[in-house]
C-alpha positions, 0 to 999 in steps of 0.5 A, spaced: 388 237 425 384 244 423 387 244 416 385 237 415 377 239 417 377 245 413 380 241 407 374 236 408 369 241 409 371 245 403 371 239 399 364 237 401 362 244 399 365 243 392 362 237 391 355 239 393 356 245 389 357 241 383 352 236 384 347 235 378 340 236 379 335 231 378 328 231 375 322 226 372 319 228 365 314 225 361 314 225 354 308 224 351 310 223 343 317 221 340 322 227 341 329 228 338 334 231 343 341 233 339 340 227 334 337 222 339 330 219 338 326 218 345 320 214 345 314 216 349 315 215 357 318 217 363 325 219 363 330 222 368 332 229 367 339 231 370 342 238 369 349 240 371 351 247 369 349 248 362 348 240 360 342 236 360 342 229 360 335 225 359 335 218 360 331 212 361 334 205 361 340 205 356 337 210 352 340 217 353 340 224 350 345 229 352 344 237 350 347 243 352 342 248 355 341 255 358 338 254 365 333 260 366 329 262 372 322 265 371 318 270 375 313 265 377 313 258 380 311 253 374 305 249 376 306 243 372 312 240 367 311 242 360 315 240 354 315 245 348 317 242 341 320 245 334 319 240 329 319 234 333 325 236 337 325 239 344 326 246 345 324 247 352 322 244 358 319 248 364 320 244 371 313 244 375 314 246 382 320 250 380 322 257 377 327 253 372 326 253 365 331 249 360 332 252 353 335 246 349 341 248 344 340 243 339 
């Protein structure tokens, strides 16, 4: 019985540890992510390990990202572009910065 409880708890802990983190991000201009064009609008941003998925309805773009921690909390979400491609997203209310590896 104890082994069963330990197994269930360890499985639950592993599921929580590997769970994706979700955010909302608004794109104010046409954006490119890994060859996928995203129109302006509000998107769900899901980050799991070093992978980011930006989705709005059926439109979905995936990219490898480097998750970095900033020294200070970021006041509002911002998107940095290079030639129309998303280079970086700073998540407001956190110390999280995502650097896209397009």
